[in-house]
N, C-alpha and C positions, 0 to 999 in steps of 0.2 A: 675666033676671039681676036681682039685687036692687039697690036704689039705695043710694047712699052720698053723704053731704053734704060730706065732706072733699075737698079738691082731690086729683086723682090724684097719686100719688107721683112719677111721671115729671115732671109739671109743677113740682112742688116742687123737684126737683133742677135742672131747667132754670132755676129762679129762684135757684139757688145755695145751696139748703138741703142739708145733709149728712144722709143717712138711713142707718140701720143696722137691717135689711139694706137694700141698695140695690134700687131697682126693677129688674125684669128683663123683657126681651123679646128676641126673636131675629130677626135679619134672615132673610128668607125663611121665617118661621115658618108661613106658609100655603103649603103646597106638597106635592110628591110623596111625602114621607116619611109623610104622613098617609093612611090607607086611606080615610077619608071624603072627602078631597080627590080621590083617584084615582077614586072612584065618581062624584063630582060632575063631574069633568073629562070622564069618558067620555060624559056626556050633554050636553055643552055645545058641541059643534062645534069650530071652529077656535079657536086661542088668543086672537086679538083679539076674536072673537065672544064668547068667555068673559069677557074683560075688560070688554066693552061690554054685558054682561047684568047689570043691577043686582041682580037677585035672586040669581043664581049667584055673582057677585063678592062680594056682601055675606055670603052664607053661607060662602064660602071665607075671608073676612076673620075671621069670628067663630069658625070651627072650632077653631083652636089655643088661643084664649082659653077656650073652653068645655071643652076637654080638659085643659089644663095650668094654667089660671088665671094666665096672664101678666099683668103690670101694664099692658100696653098692647096694643092691636090696631093693626096697620099695614095700611092699605088694600091690598087685592089688586088690582094693576094691573101696569103695566110702564113702564119709563122711556121707551120708544119711542112711547108714545101721543102725546107732544107732537110728534114728527116726523110721525106720522100726521095729527095735527090741522092741522099746517102745510101738508099737501098732498103730503108725500113718500109714496111707495108702500111701505108696510110689510107684510110677511107673515112668518109663522112656519112653518117646515117641520120636521116631525118628524125628530129626530135631527140637524138642521142648525142650528136656532136662527133668529135674525132674518135676513131677506133683504130688502134695500131696493134700489130703483133708485138707483144712486149719484148724489149731488148734486154738481155742479161750479159754478164761477163763473157759467157760462152758464145754469144751471138755477135760480138764486136767484129769478128773477122769478116762477116758478110757485108759490113758497111765500107763504102769506098768514097773518099773525097774526090777521086779522079773522075767520077761520073756526074758530079754536081752541076758543073756549068753546062754540059751538053743536055742533061735532063731538064734543066730549068731555063733553057734557051727561050721558050715561049714567054716566060716572065720578062726577060730582058727585051724581047720584041714589044711587049706591052709598054714598057717604060719608054722605048723609042717612039712608039705611036703617040703616047700621051704628050711627050715633050714637044713633038712636032705640032700638036694641036693646041697646046696650052699657051695662053698669053705669057710672054716673057716677063711680065711684071708679077707673075705668080710663081711661087716655088713648087717644084715637084719633089715630094718626099718618098724615098725608097725606105724599105724597112726589113728587119729580120727579128725573129725571136732570139733572145739571149740564150746562151748555152744552158744555164741552169733550168730555165723554163722549158726549153725543147727537150732536155734530158728527162724532165719530170714526165712529160707525155710519153716519151719513148719507153721509159722503164715501167710506167704504170699501165701502159696500153690504152690510155685515154685520159679523161679528166678524173678528178678526185677531190674530196674534201680536204685531205691531209697529205696526199702524196707519200704514203707510207713506204711504197716500194723503192723509189729513188732515195729516200732518206735512210732507209735500212741498208741499201746497197752502199751508200757513200760511207757509212760508219763501219759496216762489216768488211768491205773490201775497197778502201780508198784508192788503191793503185789502179784497179780496173775501172772504177767509176771515173777516176781522173783521166783514164785513156779515152773514155766516151766524151768527157768535156773537151779534151784536146782535139778530138775529131771534129766536134761541133765548132770549136774556135776556128779551126782551119777552114771548114766549110763555110762558116758565116763570113769570114773575111773575103773569100772568093765570091760569095753571093752578093755581098754589099758592093764590092769592087766592080762586079759586072753591072750592077744597077747604076753606079756612078758613070761607068763607061758608056752606058746606053742613054744617059741624059738626066739621071736624078741629080738634083742640086744639093741634097743633103739626105741623111738617113736617120732612122730612129731604131733603137734597140728596145724591144719590149721584153722586160723581165717581169712577167705577170705574177709569178709565184715566188718572187724574191722574199716576200714577207713571211714565208713558212720556215725560214732558216734562223737559227741562233747566230749570235754575232760572229763567232770564229768561222763558222761555215759560210756565213754571208760574205766575209772577206775572201774566203778561199774559192767559193763557187759563183759569186756574183761580181764582186769588185775586181778580182784578179783576172777572170776571163774577159770581162768587159775591157779592162785596160789593155789586154793583149790584142783584142779585136781592133780597138781604136788605133793602137800602135801599128798593127799590120796593115790596116786600111790606109793610114796616112803615109806609110812607107811607099805604097803604090800610088796614092793620090794625096799629095801633101795638103791640098786645099779643101779636102773633104771635111764636112761638118757633121757631127754626130750628136743626136739628142738621146740621152739615156732615160728610160722610164722604169725605175725599180719599185714597182708597186708594193706597198706595204713595208717599205724600208724603215719607217718609224725613226727610232733613235740613231740608226745607222746612216741617215740621209746625208748629213754633213760629211761624214767620212767618205761616202760614195762620191759626193761632189768634189772632194779634195783628191781622191785617189784613182777614180775610174777613168780619167783622161777625157771624158766627154766634153762637148762644147756647151751643153745646156742640160738641165735636169728637169724632167717631167714630174710634177707633183701630183700624187693621187689625192682624191677628195677628202681623205682623212687627215691630211697635213694641215695643221693650224697655220694661219696666215703669218704669225710671228715666226714660226719655224721656217716657212718658205722664204721670208725676208732674210733669215740668217744664211740660207743657201745662196741667196743673191750676193752675199759678200764674196762668194767664190765664182759664181757663174750665172748666166741668164737662166731664168726659170720659165716653165711652161705649165699652165693649168689655171685653176683646178676646181671648176664648178662641178658639183655633184650631178651626175646624169639624171637622178630622180628629180632634182630641182628643175632641170630642163623639161622633163616630162610633165611636172606640175605647172610650170609657167607662172604667169601672174606677177603680183607685187613681190612675193618672196624671191622669185628668180631675179627680178629686176634689182631688188635691194642687194642681193648677194653679188651680182655682177658689178655693181658700183663699189661694193666693199672690196672685192678682189682687185679691181682696177686701182683703187686708192692705195691699197696695201703694197702693190708692186710697181707703182708708177715711177718711183725715183730711179729705178735701175732696169736693165733689160728684161722684158717680159713678153711672152707669147700667150695670148688668151686661148684656153682650151678647156675641155672637160677634165675631170680627174679620173676618168675611165671612159669606156666606149659608150657612144650614144645608144639608147635602148630602142628596140624595134618598134614599140608602140608610141614613140614620141611624136606629138603633133607637128606638122610642117610649120604651122604658124608660130610655134614656140621657137623653132630654130631661126626663122626669119627675125623674130623679135630679139633673140640673143644677138645676132649679127648687128642689128640696128643699135642695140643698147651698147655694145662694145665700141661701136664707131661714133656714138653720140658724144658731144662735148660734155665734159664733167660739169 
């Protein structure tokens, strides 16, 4: 890739600059919708093995940028590598997703923050490989799962419709559940700091299950841990930029924007554009095309892209989906999205 001396557009927006057109990248832009990804994945063993293979993970990270010219690459990894690094037993089963040995209050003693950096060293090597290969005009995004979301998988032992196990634990024994959150905060700061040190330009915190919490618990287990992570990361790296993605935050979105200390807020696809504009009163926003509209393509997708661009054009905005790209998304729809975002209004 060619070099570029100007700061990446994504970082300019995170510094509150308004750009037209806005930078564009897509959550899960490296993945199964790409034939080159499927070919690489078929040669890479189990999913965690793939995540911990720097050469393969770096190639997967770069594939969508090479094909579509996105303004940023996001590290190919998984939010559960932090749980794995702490000593939880994480596996991925085909057609089933993540499977973990459930963690309870009695099992907290077997988790250790001290082993995280060493265990996840291959992830940081991936970051360094990507940064050395990536055009300097494009940002490299590192990421982690937010503590509440990772705790959900750890307590439940995998995915769930309602995450009854972590919710019951947090109400029955808030002290020990808080201890798990504390471990995850510390581990996440270390993980994100290591990515910044390896070459990531900014990071994103994915709180995919923030929306299952009532307001008081949202403050305690989403906003407060996020603020602690951002504070801890910026103590180590004062220039670090953090995008928060509290999926399903709903009416708590503005409070998150005010209190979580992040530099930008990712909007899921359920957020009305007027509500997103109110978040822009505090911070840059990112989002928020419905991934199914990208799957459908055509005039409906084009109209919504124009609508999103108009709604957020007056203040800093990063164009993205409101959740991850779907595996059966046609390649031509992704190319059309990028062209539409970059077209003159």
